C-alpha positions, 0 to 999 in steps of 0.5 A: 504445463497448463495454461493457468500454471503458465500465467503464474509462471512469473511468480516462481521467482518470488521467493516463499512470502510467508504471510498475507501482507507479503502475498498481498505486496507482491501480487500487488506489485505483479499488477501495477508493474504490467507483468499481470494484466487487466483482464488475466484470470487468477486462480487461488490454488496456481497461486498459492503454488506459485508462492510456496504457501498454503491457500489461505493468505492467498485467498485472503491477499484476494480479498484485500485485493478485490476491497482496494480494487485490482481484482474483480470477480470472475465467475463463482469462484475466480478472480481477475485483473481489474482493467485501470486507467492511471488517471484512475490512480491519481485521481484516488489518491488525490482524493484520499489526499485531501479528505486526509487532509480534512481530517488532520486539519479538523484534529489540529483546530481542536487539539489532539487528546493525549490518548490521540497523542499516545497512539500516532507516537506509538506509530512513530516508535513502532516505525524507529523500532522496524527501520531501526536495523537498517535493512527490512526483511520479509516480516517486516512489511506486515508490521510495517502495514499493521502501524500504517494503519493504525496511524492513518485510522486515529487522524480519520476516526479523529473527526467528530463527524463520520462524513470525512471518515465515510466519504474516505471509507468509499474512496478506499475501494478506488484503486491504490487509495486506501492509506495501508495500499502502499506498494511495496516489492518484495524483491528490491526491500534494499530500496523500498526501506528508503522510500519507508525512512521518507513516510516514518518522517512524515509520520512525525512531521504530521504529530509535530505539526498537529502537536504545536496545532498547525492546522495548515501545515498538518493539512499539507502534510498530508495532501503529499504523504498520500503520494509516498507510494505512487510518486517516490519509489522512482527517486530510489531506482524502484521499478514503477510499472503502466499505473505508476506513471514509469517503465518497467526495466526488466533485466537480461536472465530475470523473470518478469518484475523480479 
């Protein structure tokens, strides 16, 4: 077995993700758990073989994780895990919460339009559909990522000024700062369900506050909502890792992070 194959070995226990969002979630989990330490070079072919997928979703996943600040270019075509600290993550998330809270406050103050409320309600309806069966399936990761991105984009894009949206776009290049970089562990979907149920409730409360034009309340809700992926997992029995401020526990006989 080559050195590259050995480095990818922990992924062998992850199953066979079928789409880019699931590949992104799997690799993101490996990075935050410390299974992929800073400086580790990740190769497209090795990852694709380990996950049992084609190179295309892996290539797209690498680009997404680079945009999130978790990977960085290493050489002409490769990537390496970026060295980041818990302080970096906390600061980036806090900045997003402040900016999204401000955007939501402005929207509440002027009053959301019927079209904006329709989009937000559509996100709530789709979220309910994802969670209604009482379990998460691998394909639900992509569905949730899409509706969550649409929900946050609608809030931020509603502001009449581009200043907040531009500031958020710059902040999104920092690790875990983007709204769609919420950590979902494909190997713990039963516990991830509880976390997404909490996120869904917060979405609903945000829409309620917007409808009632409660600007201070909706700002506070969005600030708290920014922490769902960073702080909430530990309350549902999810392993965190160095970047989430909790220790990863490994059970005997299981692959790292499984």
